[in-house]
C-alpha positions in Angstrom: 9.3 -15.3 -79.9 11.4 -13.3 -77.1 14.1 -14.9 -75.1 14.3 -15.1 -71.5 16.9 -12.4 -71.2 14.6 -9.6 -73.1 11.4 -9.4 -70.8 9.7 -5.9 -71.2 9.0 -3.9 -68.1 5.3 -5.0 -68.4 6.5 -8.9 -68.7 8.5 -8.3 -65.3 5.4 -6.7 -63.4 3.4 -9.7 -64.8 5.8 -12.1 -63.6 6.1 -10.5 -60.2 2.3 -10.5 -59.7 1.8 -14.1 -60.9 4.4 -15.5 -58.1 2.8 -13.1 -55.6 -0.7 -14.7 -56.2 0.8 -18.0 -56.2 2.5 -17.7 -53.1 -1.1 -16.2 -51.6 -3.0 -19.2 -53.0 -0.5 -21.6 -51.4 -1.0 -19.7 -48.1 -4.8 -20.2 -48.3 -4.4 -23.6 -48.8 -2.1 -24.2 -46.0 -4.4 -22.0 -43.6 -7.4 -24.0 -44.8 -5.7 -27.3 -44.2 -4.6 -26.1 -40.7 -8.2 -24.9 -39.9 -9.6 -28.3 -41.0 -7.1 -30.0 -38.9 -7.3 -27.6 -35.8 -9.1 -29.3 -32.7 -12.8 -28.5 -32.2 -14.4 -27.5 -29.0 -17.5 -29.2 -27.3 -19.3 -28.2 -23.8 -19.2 -30.7 -21.0 -22.1 -30.3 -18.1 -21.6 -27.4 -16.3 -19.8 -27.1 -12.8 -22.7 -27.3 -10.2 -22.3 -23.8 -8.6 -23.8 -20.8 -9.2 -20.8 -18.5 -10.0 -18.2 -21.2 -11.2 -14.7 -21.3 -9.9 -11.1 -20.1 -11.1 -7.9 -21.4 -9.7 -9.3 -24.8 -9.3 -7.2 -28.1 -9.1 -8.3 -30.7 -12.1 -7.2 -33.9 -13.3 -7.9 -37.6 -13.4 -8.4 -40.3 -10.9 -9.2 -43.8 -11.7 -10.7 -42.7 -15.5 -12.8 -39.9 -13.6 -12.4 -36.2 -14.0 -12.0 -34.5 -10.9 -12.4 -31.0 -10.1 -11.6 -29.4 -6.5 -11.2 -25.9 -5.1 -10.6 -22.6 -6.3 -12.2 -19.1 -5.8 -14.9 -16.8 -6.7 -16.6 -13.7 -5.4 -20.1 -15.3 -4.6 -21.5 -11.8 -3.5 -20.6 -8.2 -4.7 -18.0 -8.2 -7.4 -14.4 -7.1 -5.9 -15.0 -3.1 -7.3 -18.3 -3.1 -5.3 -16.0 -4.0 -2.4 -16.9 -8.0 -2.5 -14.8 -10.5 -0.9 -13.1 -13.3 -2.7 -14.5 -16.9 -1.5 -12.1 -20.1 -1.2 -13.6 -23.4 -1.6 -12.5 -27.1 -0.6 -15.2 -29.0 -2.6 -14.2 -31.8 -4.7 -16.6 -32.8 -7.9 -16.4 -35.9 -10.1 -17.8 -36.6 -13.6 -18.0 -40.5 -14.6 -19.1 -39.8 -17.9 -19.0 -36.9 -20.5 -22.9 -36.9 -20.5 -23.2 -37.6 -16.6 -23.7 -35.5 -13.8 -21.2 -33.8 -11.5 -21.1 -35.4 -8.1 -19.6 -33.7 -4.9 -17.3 -36.7 -3.9 -15.4 -35.1 -0.7 -13.2 -32.0 0.5 -9.4 -31.2 0.0 -7.4 -30.7 3.2 -8.6 -27.1 3.3 -9.9 -24.2 1.1 -7.2 -23.7 -1.5 -6.8 -22.5 -5.4 -4.5 -21.2 -7.8 -1.8 -24.0 -7.2 -0.1 -26.8 -9.9 -2.3 -29.9 -11.2 -0.5 -32.8 -12.2 -2.2 -36.1 -13.5 0.0 -39.0 -12.6 -0.9 -42.7 -13.0 -1.3 -42.7 -9.1 -4.0 -39.9 -9.2 -3.9 -36.1 -9.3 -0.9 -34.5 -7.6 -2.3 -31.1 -6.2 0.9 -28.5 -5.5 1.1 -25.4 -3.5 -1.8 -22.9 -4.1 -3.0 -20.3 -1.6 -6.1 -19.3 0.5 -7.6 -15.8 1.7 -4.6 -15.3 4.1 -1.4 -17.0 2.6 0.5 -19.4 0.0 1.0 -22.5 0.7 4.1 -25.2 0.3 1.9 -28.5 0.8 1.6 -31.1 -1.9 -0.7 -34.0 -1.7 -2.2 -36.6 -3.9 -5.9 -37.2 -4.4 -6.6 -41.0 -4.8 -8.9 -43.7 -4.6 -8.7 -45.6 -1.5 -11.0 -48.5 -0.5 -13.9 -47.0 -3.0 -13.1 -43.5 -1.8 -11.4 -40.1 -2.6 -8.5 -39.3 0.0 -5.5 -36.7 0.1 -2.2 -38.4 0.8 0.8 -35.7 1.6 3.7 -35.7 -0.5 7.0 -34.0 0.2 6.2 -30.2 0.5 7.7 -27.5 -1.8 10.9 -25.9 -0.7 9.0 -22.9 -0.2 5.3 -21.7 -0.3 4.4 -21.1 -3.7 1.2 -19.9 -5.8 0.4 -18.8 -9.5 3.1 -21.0 -10.9 2.9 -23.5 -13.6 4.2 -27.3 -14.1 4.0 -30.5 -16.0 5.0 -34.2 -15.7 7.9 -35.3 -17.7 8.1 -38.9 -17.7 8.0 -39.9 -14.1 9.3 -36.5 -12.8 7.0 -33.5 -11.6 8.6 -30.0 -12.8 7.7 -26.7 -11.4 8.4 -23.1 -12.3 8.0 -19.6 -11.3 5.1 -18.2 -9.3 4.8 -16.2 -6.2 5.9 -16.9 -2.7 3.3 -14.4 -0.9 0.2 -12.7 -1.6 2.1 -9.1 -1.7 5.0 -10.2 -3.4 6.6 -7.7 -5.5 8.9 -10.3 -7.4 8.0 -13.3 -9.0 10.2 -16.7 -8.2 13.2 -17.5 -10.7 12.6 -21.4 -9.3 12.4 -24.6 -11.0 11.9 -27.5 -8.4 11.7 -31.2 -9.6 10.2 -34.2 -8.0 10.9 -37.7 -8.8 7.7 -39.7 -8.4 9.6 -42.9 -8.0 11.8 -41.2 -5.5 9.7 -39.3 -3.1 12.0 -39.7 0.1 14.4 -37.4 -1.9 12.2 -34.6 -1.9 12.0 -31.6 -4.2 15.2 -30.9 -6.0 16.5 -27.5 -7.6 17.0 -27.3 -11.4 18.8 -24.5 -13.1 16.1 -21.5 -13.7 15.5 -20.2 -17.5 17.7 -17.4 -18.7 14.6 -15.1 -19.1 12.8 -12.9 -16.4 11.2 -14.4 -13.3 7.5 -14.9 -13.9 4.1 -15.9 -12.5 0.9 -17.2 -14.4 3.1 -18.9 -17.3 2.3 -22.0 -19.2 4.1 -25.1 -19.1 4.2 -28.0 -21.3 5.8 -31.1 -22.3 6.8 -32.7 -25.5 9.3 -35.1 -26.9 10.7 -35.3 -23.2 11.5 -32.0 -23.0 9.8 -29.5 -20.5 8.3 -25.9 -22.1 7.9 -22.4 -20.1 6.0 -19.8 -22.0 5.0 -16.3 -21.3 3.4 -15.2 -18.0 4.3 -12.1 -16.2 7.4 -10.5 -14.1 6.6 -8.5 -11.6 8.4 -5.3 -10.6 7.5 -2.4 -7.7 5.8 0.7 -8.9 6.4 4.1 -7.4 4.3 3.2 -4.5 5.8 0.0 -3.8 3.0 -2.3 -5.4 3.4 -5.0 -7.6 3.0 -4.0 -11.3 3.2 -6.8 -14.2 5.5 -6.8 -16.7 3.9 -8.6 -19.6 6.1 -11.5 -21.3 6.2 -13.3 -24.6 9.0 -15.2 -24.5 9.2 -19.1 -24.2 11.8 -21.6 -23.2 12.9 -25.3 -23.6 14.2 -27.6 -20.9 16.1 -31.0 -21.4 18.3 -32.6 -18.7 21.2 -33.1 -21.9 20.9 -29.9 -23.3 19.7 -27.3 -20.3 17.5 -24.5 -21.3 17.3 -22.7 -24.7 14.7 -20.0 -25.9 12.2 -20.7 -28.4 10.0 -18.5 -30.7 8.2 -15.6 -28.9 4.3 -16.4 -28.9 2.5 -14.5 -31.4 0.5 -12.6 -28.6 0.8 -11.9 -25.0 -0.5 -14.7 -23.1 -1.0 -14.6 -19.1 -2.8 -17.3 -16.9 -3.4 -19.3 -20.2 -4.7 -23.0 -18.9 -1.8 -25.2 -18.2 -0.3 -27.6 -18.7 -0.3 -27.1 -22.4 -2.0 -29.9 -24.2 -0.2 -31.7 -27.3 -2.1 -32.1 -30.4 -1.1 -35.1 -32.7 1.9 -35.6 -30.3 3.6 -33.2 -32.4 2.3 -29.7 -31.3 2.2 -27.5 -27.9 -1.3 -25.6 -27.7 -1.4 -22.3 -25.9 -4.9 -21.6 -25.3 -6.1 -17.9 -24.8 -4.6 -16.2 -21.8 -4.7 -12.0 -21.0 -3.0 -10.2 -23.4 -3.3 -7.2 -21.5 -4.9 -5.1 -24.0 -8.1 -4.3 -21.6 -6.2 -3.1 -18.7 -7.7 0.5 -18.8 -11.2 -0.8 -19.5 -13.9 -0.9 -16.6 -14.9 -4.1 -15.6 -18.7 -3.6 -17.1 -17.1 -3.1 -20.5 -14.8 -5.8 -20.4 -15.1 -7.9 -23.6 -13.8 -11.1 -22.3 -10.2 -12.8 -22.8 -9.3 -13.9 -25.8 -10.4 -17.1 -27.6 -7.4 -17.8 -29.8 -5.3 -20.7 -29.8 -1.7 -21.1 -31.2 0.0 -24.3 -31.9 3.9 -24.3 -31.3 5.8 -26.7 -33.7 9.4 -27.5 -32.2 10.6 -29.0 -35.8 10.2 -25.3 -37.1 10.1 -23.4 -33.9 7.2 -21.4 -34.7 3.4 -20.8 -33.8 0.5 -20.9 -36.1 -3.2 -20.0 -35.4 -5.5 -22.8 -34.6 -9.5 -22.7 -34.3 -10.8 -20.4 -31.4 -12.2 -21.6 -28.1 -15.8 -20.6 -27.6 -15.0 -19.0 -24.0 -11.5 -17.2 -23.4 -10.6 -18.9 -19.9 -8.0 -17.6 -17.8 -6.5 -19.1 -14.3 -7.8 -22.6 -14.8 -6.0 -25.6 -15.2 -6.3 -28.4 -18.2 -6.8 -32.2 -17.7 -6.5 -34.9 -20.4 -9.4 -37.2 -19.8 -10.2 -40.0 -22.1 -8.4 -38.6 -25.1 -9.7 -35.0 -24.7 -8.3 -31.9 -23.0 -10.6 -30.6 -20.7 -10.8 -26.8 -19.7 -13.0 -26.8 -16.6 -14.2 -23.2 -15.5 -12.0 -20.3 -14.7 -12.1 -16.3 -15.1 -14.0 -15.3 -18.2 -13.6 -11.7 -17.3 -12.3 -9.8 -14.1 -14.0 -10.9 -11.2 -16.2 -12.9 -13.2 -16.1 -17.0 -13.0 -17.4 -19.5 -15.5 -19.3 -22.7 -14.8 -18.6 -24.0 -18.5 -16.6 -27.0 -18.6 -14.9 -27.3 -22.6 -13.6 -30.3 -24.2 -11.5 -30.9 -27.3 -10.1 -34.0 -28.9 -6.4 -34.2 -29.3 -6.3 -35.7 -32.6 
């Protein structure tokens, strides 16, 4: 019988591959457990529009799901000379197996703002229409049995394509574009305390990365997260050119900003705010990864269906079960313990009426 110090080359090779196989088996078991725990996705009734919308506002008012505003191309596609249409309709769904109803109108046709559900109702922040970006902020809430819009303090400047989330009782909004023709994204962070509305929006320190638009925001353990998106720079002709980003940052009042692990793939215009899974993970759902920039619209395969979970305990991202349809430029809402993704852009110039739902178990 040989001692441990007299292994032959064959013994060493055998031991090496046994360790490799054990590692692979452990990894496979871990991935199977992760897949089993990953959220499943089911369809809710589709939005009652022939085209669907991107850039809508969405949230919950009095335990009812609200989707409002947004934009689409009702006739010809943009590469065919079609013009984007902007909308002000407010839709409401009372039950998951119910029927969408038109219950009112926004103050103006509007889309691509930030949606925040608060106990008071749905806060709609900024956004754009056919001609300009807006600074207005209003609360959709129920008053005497009807849905109405109540003005809140406006943003410090017009802003669309930004992201935001509710941290406790404070709304935080980050990045975006001030004008439709902007060639640089904003590097701004604004905060509004819902218990001190008279104080208006306050400036917070900017994150240490590049200015950006179409990023994803989230909240976990009282901290605000900012992930991905795109910076802008002027090209040789002075037109806006995207810089695709994978970095992310965490902000808390006591620690300020710090970087987190980069995302596994580029994610621009992912559904936001990022929902939490089991109150311990942040979910980054799809987003444009920039891999089809040179593909003609009729050959576009749709946006990624990938879902990644961020674990702050390990500062790492892990894959989850894919969503059935990749959707971008659309918000999320949390309704009756489920994350809702209502419509969005499923490929350039093409919207979706589909509404997807997943439990946050």
